C-alpha positions in Angstrom: -69.7 23.2 63.8 -70.7 20.0 65.5 -68.0 17.8 67.4 -68.2 14.0 67.2 -65.9 12.3 69.8 -66.3 9.0 68.2 -64.9 10.4 64.8 -61.0 10.5 64.1 -59.4 13.7 63.1 -58.9 14.8 59.4 -56.0 15.1 57.3 -52.6 15.8 59.1 -54.2 15.4 62.5 -54.7 11.7 62.0 -52.2 9.6 63.7 -50.0 8.0 61.1 -50.4 4.3 62.3 -54.2 4.7 62.3 -54.7 6.2 58.9 -52.5 3.7 57.7 -54.3 0.8 59.1 -57.6 2.2 57.6 -56.0 2.6 54.2 -54.6 -1.1 54.3 -58.2 -2.2 55.3 -59.8 -0.2 52.5 -57.0 -1.5 50.1 -58.1 -5.0 51.0 -61.8 -4.4 50.6 -61.3 -3.0 47.1 -59.1 -6.0 46.4 -61.8 -8.3 47.2 -64.1 -6.2 45.0 -62.0 -7.0 42.1 -61.6 -10.7 43.2 -65.2 -11.1 43.0 -65.5 -8.7 39.8 -62.8 -10.4 37.7 -63.2 -14.0 38.6 -65.8 -14.1 36.0 -63.1 -13.4 33.2 -61.0 -16.4 34.0 -64.0 -18.7 34.3 -65.7 -17.5 31.2 -64.7 -19.9 28.5 -65.7 -22.6 31.2 -69.1 -21.1 31.4 -69.4 -20.5 27.8 -69.1 -24.2 27.0 -71.5 -25.1 29.9 -74.1 -22.8 29.1 -73.6 -22.6 25.5 -73.2 -18.7 25.0 -71.9 -16.5 22.6 -69.0 -14.0 22.8 -71.8 -11.1 22.9 -73.4 -13.0 25.9 -70.2 -13.2 27.5 -69.5 -9.5 27.2 -73.2 -8.6 28.4 -72.5 -10.8 31.4 -68.8 -9.7 32.4 -69.8 -6.0 31.4 -73.0 -4.4 30.7 -75.2 -6.4 33.1 -72.7 -5.6 35.9 -72.0 -2.0 35.0 -75.7 -0.7 34.4 -76.7 -1.5 38.0 -73.2 -0.7 39.6 -73.4 3.0 38.3 -77.1 3.6 38.8 -76.7 2.3 42.4 -73.4 4.4 42.9 -75.0 7.9 42.9 -77.5 7.7 45.5 -75.1 5.6 47.6 -72.5 8.3 47.1 -74.8 11.0 48.0 -75.8 9.1 51.3 -72.1 8.8 52.0 -71.4 12.4 51.8 -73.7 12.7 55.0 -73.5 9.4 56.5 -71.2 6.8 58.3 -69.2 5.8 55.4 -67.4 2.8 56.8 -70.6 1.2 57.7 -71.9 1.4 54.0 -68.6 -0.3 52.9 -69.1 -3.0 55.3 -72.8 -3.6 54.2 -72.0 -3.1 50.5 -69.1 -5.9 51.1 -71.4 -8.3 52.6 -73.9 -8.0 49.9 -71.4 -8.3 47.0 -69.6 -11.4 48.4 -72.8 -13.3 49.1 -73.9 -12.6 45.8 -70.5 -13.9 44.3 -71.0 -17.0 46.2 -74.5 -17.3 44.7 -73.1 -17.1 41.3 -72.1 -20.7 41.7 -75.6 -21.7 42.2 -76.7 -20.3 38.8 -78.4 -22.9 36.6 -78.9 -20.7 33.5 -77.5 -17.7 31.8 -80.5 -15.5 33.3 -79.8 -16.6 36.8 -76.1 -15.8 36.3 -76.9 -12.4 34.9 -79.1 -11.7 38.0 -76.3 -12.7 40.4 -73.9 -10.6 38.7 -76.4 -7.7 39.0 -76.2 -8.2 42.7 -72.5 -8.0 42.7 -72.6 -4.8 41.0 -75.3 -3.3 43.0 -73.1 -4.4 46.2 -69.9 -3.0 44.7 -71.5 0.6 44.1 -71.1 1.0 47.9 -67.5 0.5 47.8 -65.3 3.2 46.1 -67.0 6.7 46.5 -67.3 6.5 50.3 -63.7 4.9 50.6 -62.5 7.8 48.3 -64.1 10.2 50.5 -62.5 8.5 53.8 -59.0 8.7 52.3 -59.2 12.2 51.2 -60.2 13.2 54.8 -57.4 11.5 56.2 -54.5 12.4 54.0 -53.8 16.1 52.9 -53.5 17.3 49.4 -49.8 16.9 49.1 -50.0 13.1 49.2 -53.5 12.5 48.4 -52.8 11.1 45.0 -50.3 8.7 46.3 -52.8 7.4 49.0 -55.7 7.1 46.4 -53.5 5.4 44.2 -52.4 2.9 46.9 -56.1 2.3 47.4 -56.5 1.9 43.5 -53.7 -0.7 43.4 -56.1 -3.0 45.1 -57.7 -3.5 41.8 -54.7 -5.5 40.6 -54.2 -7.3 43.7 -57.7 -8.5 43.3 -57.1 -9.5 39.6 -54.1 -11.0 40.7 -55.8 -13.1 43.1 -58.8 -13.8 41.1 -56.7 -14.8 38.0 -54.5 -16.9 40.2 -57.2 -18.7 42.3 -59.6 -18.9 39.5 -57.3 -20.8 37.2 -56.4 -23.2 39.9 -59.5 -23.8 41.8 -61.5 -24.1 38.6 -59.2 -26.7 37.2 -60.0 -29.0 40.3 -63.4 -28.1 41.3 -65.1 -26.3 38.5 -66.4 -22.8 37.8 -69.4 -23.0 40.2 -67.4 -24.0 43.3 -64.8 -21.3 42.5 -67.5 -18.7 42.6 -68.4 -20.0 46.5 -64.9 -20.1 47.4 -63.8 -16.8 46.6 -66.9 -14.9 47.4 -67.5 -16.2 51.3 -64.1 -14.8 52.8 -65.4 -11.3 52.0 -68.0 -11.5 54.7 -65.5 -12.1 57.2 -63.5 -8.9 56.1 -66.6 -7.1 56.3 -66.8 -7.7 60.1 -63.1 -7.0 60.5 -63.9 -3.6 58.8 -67.1 -2.8 60.8 -65.5 -3.6 64.3 -61.9 -2.2 64.1 -62.1 0.8 61.8 -63.3 4.2 63.1 -65.3 6.7 60.8 -62.7 9.7 60.0 -64.2 13.0 60.6 -65.0 15.5 57.6 -63.2 19.0 57.3 -66.6 20.1 57.0 -69.4 18.6 59.3 -71.6 16.4 57.1 -74.5 17.4 59.7 -74.2 21.0 59.3 -77.4 22.0 57.0 -75.6 24.5 55.3 -72.9 22.1 54.1 -75.3 19.8 52.5 -75.4 19.7 48.8 -78.6 18.3 47.1 -77.7 15.6 44.5 -78.8 17.4 41.5 -77.0 20.5 42.5 -73.7 18.6 43.1 -74.1 16.6 39.7 -74.6 19.8 37.8 -71.6 21.7 39.4 -69.3 18.8 38.7 -70.3 18.6 35.2 -69.7 22.3 34.5 -66.1 21.8 35.0 -64.2 21.5 31.6 -61.6 19.7 32.9 -63.7 16.9 34.7 -65.5 16.3 31.4 -62.5 15.6 29.7 -60.6 13.5 32.1 -63.8 11.6 33.2 -64.2 10.6 29.4 -60.6 9.9 29.5 -61.0 7.4 32.2 -64.0 5.8 30.3 -61.7 5.3 27.3 -59.2 3.7 29.6 -62.0 1.5 30.9 -63.0 0.5 27.4 -59.6 -0.8 26.8 -58.8 -2.4 30.2 -62.4 -4.1 30.4 -63.4 -4.3 26.9 -59.9 -5.8 25.6 -58.5 -7.2 28.8 -61.5 -9.2 29.7 -61.0 -11.2 26.5 -57.4 -11.6 27.1 -57.9 -15.2 28.8 -60.0 -16.3 25.7 -57.5 -14.8 23.2 -54.6 -16.8 25.2 -56.6 -20.0 25.0 -57.8 -19.6 21.5 -54.9 -18.0 19.5 -52.0 -19.4 21.8 -53.3 -22.9 23.1 -52.8 -21.9 26.7 -54.5 -23.8 29.4 -56.7 -22.1 32.2 -54.0 -22.3 35.1 -51.2 -21.2 32.8 -53.5 -18.3 31.7 -54.3 -17.7 35.5 -50.6 -17.9 36.5 -49.5 -15.5 33.7 -52.2 -12.7 34.0 -52.0 -12.7 38.0 -48.3 -12.1 37.5 -48.9 -9.3 35.0 -51.4 -7.8 37.2 -49.0 -8.0 40.3 -46.0 -6.3 38.7 -47.7 -4.3 36.0 -51.0 -3.1 37.6 -49.8 -2.7 41.2 -46.4 -0.9 40.1 -48.3 1.3 37.5 -51.0 2.7 39.5 -49.0 3.3 42.7 -46.2 4.8 40.4 -48.6 7.2 38.8 -50.1 8.7 42.1 -46.4 9.0 43.5 -45.1 10.9 40.3 -47.8 13.2 39.9 -47.6 14.2 43.5 -44.1 15.2 42.8 -44.2 16.8 39.5 -47.7 18.3 40.0 -46.3 20.5 42.7 -44.7 22.8 40.1 -47.6 22.4 37.4 -50.6 21.1 38.3 -51.5 20.1 34.7 -49.1 17.1 34.9 -51.6 15.5 37.3 -53.7 14.7 33.9 -50.9 15.0 31.3 -48.8 12.1 32.6 -52.0 9.7 32.3 -52.2 10.9 28.6 -48.6 10.3 27.9 -48.4 7.1 29.2 -51.7 5.9 27.6 -50.1 7.1 24.1 -46.9 5.2 24.6 -48.8 1.7 25.6 -50.4 1.8 22.3 -47.7 0.2 20.0 -47.2 -2.6 22.5 -50.8 -3.6 22.6 -51.1 -3.7 18.9 -48.1 -6.0 18.7 -49.3 -8.3 21.4 -52.8 -8.9 19.8 -51.2 -9.8 16.3 -48.1 -11.7 17.3 -47.9 -15.6 17.3 -44.9 -15.5 19.7 -46.4 -16.8 23.0 -43.1 -16.4 24.9 -42.6 -12.8 23.8 -46.0 -11.9 25.0 -45.5 -13.3 28.4 -42.3 -10.9 28.6 -43.8 -7.7 27.0 -47.5 -7.6 28.3 -46.5 -6.2 31.6 -45.3 -2.9 29.8 -48.6 -1.7 28.4 -50.1 -3.1 31.5 -48.2 -0.7 33.7 -48.5 2.3 31.4 -52.1 1.9 31.2 -52.8 1.7 34.7 -51.0 5.1 35.8 -54.2 7.0 35.4 -56.7 6.4 38.4 -55.1 7.8 41.5 -54.3 11.1 39.7 -57.8 11.2 38.2 -59.5 11.0 41.5 -57.2 13.2 43.3 -58.0 15.8 40.6 -61.7 15.2 41.0 -61.4 16.0 44.9 -59.4 18.9 44.1 -62.3 20.5 42.3 -64.9 20.0 45.0 -65.3 20.5 48.8 -65.3 17.7 51.4 -68.9 17.5 51.3 -69.0 16.4 47.6 -66.1 14.2 47.4 -68.0 10.8 47.5 -70.3 12.2 44.6 -67.2 13.3 42.6 -65.9 10.0 42.8 -69.2 8.4 42.1 -70.0 10.5 38.9 -66.3 9.7 37.7 -66.7 6.0 38.1 -70.3 6.4 36.6 -68.6 7.6 33.4 -65.7 5.4 33.6 -67.8 2.2 34.1 -71.0 2.8 32.0 -68.9 3.6 29.0 -65.9 1.5 29.8 -67.0 -1.5 31.7 -70.7 -1.3 30.3 -70.0 -1.0 26.6 -66.1 -2.2 26.1 -66.9 -6.0 26.8 -70.1 -5.9 24.7 -68.4 -4.3 21.8 -65.3 -6.4 21.6 -67.4 -9.4 21.9 -70.2 -8.5 19.4 -67.0 -7.3 16.9 -65.5 -10.7 17.7 -68.4 -12.6 16.6 -68.9 -10.6 13.4 -65.2 -10.9 12.6 -65.3 -14.8 13.4 -67.4 -15.2 10.3 -64.4 -14.1 8.2 -61.3 -15.0 10.3 -62.6 -17.7 12.5 -60.7 -17.9 16.1 -58.4 -15.0 14.7 -61.7 -12.8 14.9 -61.1 -12.2 18.6 -57.6 -11.2 18.1 -58.5 -8.6 15.2 -61.4 -7.1 17.5 -58.9 -6.7 20.4 -56.3 -5.1 18.3 -59.2 -2.5 17.1 -60.3 -1.8 20.6 -56.8 -1.1 21.9 -56.9 1.9 19.5 -59.4 3.6 21.9 -56.2 4.5 24.1 -55.5 7.2 21.6 -58.6 8.9 22.5 -57.7 8.5 26.1 -54.4 10.2 25.5 -55.9 13.1 23.9 -58.7 13.8 26.5 -56.1 13.6 29.3 -54.3 16.3 27.6 -57.1 18.5 27.0 -58.3 18.0 30.6 -54.9 19.1 31.6 -54.9 22.2 29.7 -58.2 23.3 31.2 -57.4 22.3 34.8 -55.7 25.6 36.1 -58.7 27.8 35.0 -61.2 25.4 36.6 -59.2 25.2 39.8 -58.8 29.0 39.9 -62.6 29.4 39.4 -63.4 26.8 42.4 -61.1 28.8 44.3 -62.7 32.0 43.7 -66.2 30.6 44.3 -65.0 29.3 47.8 -63.6 32.6 48.6 -60.1 31.3 49.2 
């Protein structure tokens, strides 16, 4: 195996302070990706009025136009990351998506805004697969789900900051300037990552020819795993609810509850901070504890919490009690976010270190192509159809219908858990362990 003096050591050999620093930086990078991704959601009512758009167009803008290029670019970038310097890939990607977010503020038409969001999607494709691979090389299996969940909690810090900043900055400076203000700081973070983070060593040297796995072979190997097929589509159903229904939450609160943009931003930012961050980290921590005795709990716990979240969502989208929504919304938010860290950890259990970025990319492809790509479009289209009969209540009914998709998420996670032990045994046998 080739030795690289400029690479840091893998897993338990990694000094605690060094790997913690890298995890914090990657956490911040992921947070920035969701600030830039979700800022559109809090601004969409102003954009809709300014550019005269329909809900279907908003869904395409916040979902499909981003997701299609995000997932398409993700696979080749992940294949590259499984054999190249991952932190450099992330730094370059961060620079690209931050710049494209700032350029979104210069869009003079719907088509130009779509093009800018496509640029954000291509840039963000270079974030998570290499970051997941780096984290799995730095942390041992016994604490990997927790570490990946801490990284994944960056989603909700990003959503928190995006909603909070977006709501207030847009109020005083407009939606165009808001894009510029939130986009440009990411370039500074990219420089910090590039100059202060060292590339972790892989447990198998990426440069060894015998360890390189062709992209087609890697994809075929991963999709042969029955448990992976189940839990990847469970993640997609979760994405359908969180992106499809969640992306229209600001519009629902404005139309059905008369809340202003800054009020909505404050409320949703707090829900993201306390519900999303807590749920994501708690999900990883709990499965690292209970999964020691029975590995199936890595997938069963997310399935159970998905099922428990459904009644709360159905009530929230039908009630007229605004105050009650503010207090109750954090519960399904927390329950619905406990899946991502455990899912990534299981994906990495099922493959070797030379395929971890690819496993993450395929998982994110399924999640985002269906969840992010189709969710907002489907809810937006359904809202437009139902508005013909129910007026402004068409959106709330569309969101109610969409929230029931969480039941499919629960079922698929449960089935994935049942299939997981056999898949892990087969993988260990193939690896000669």
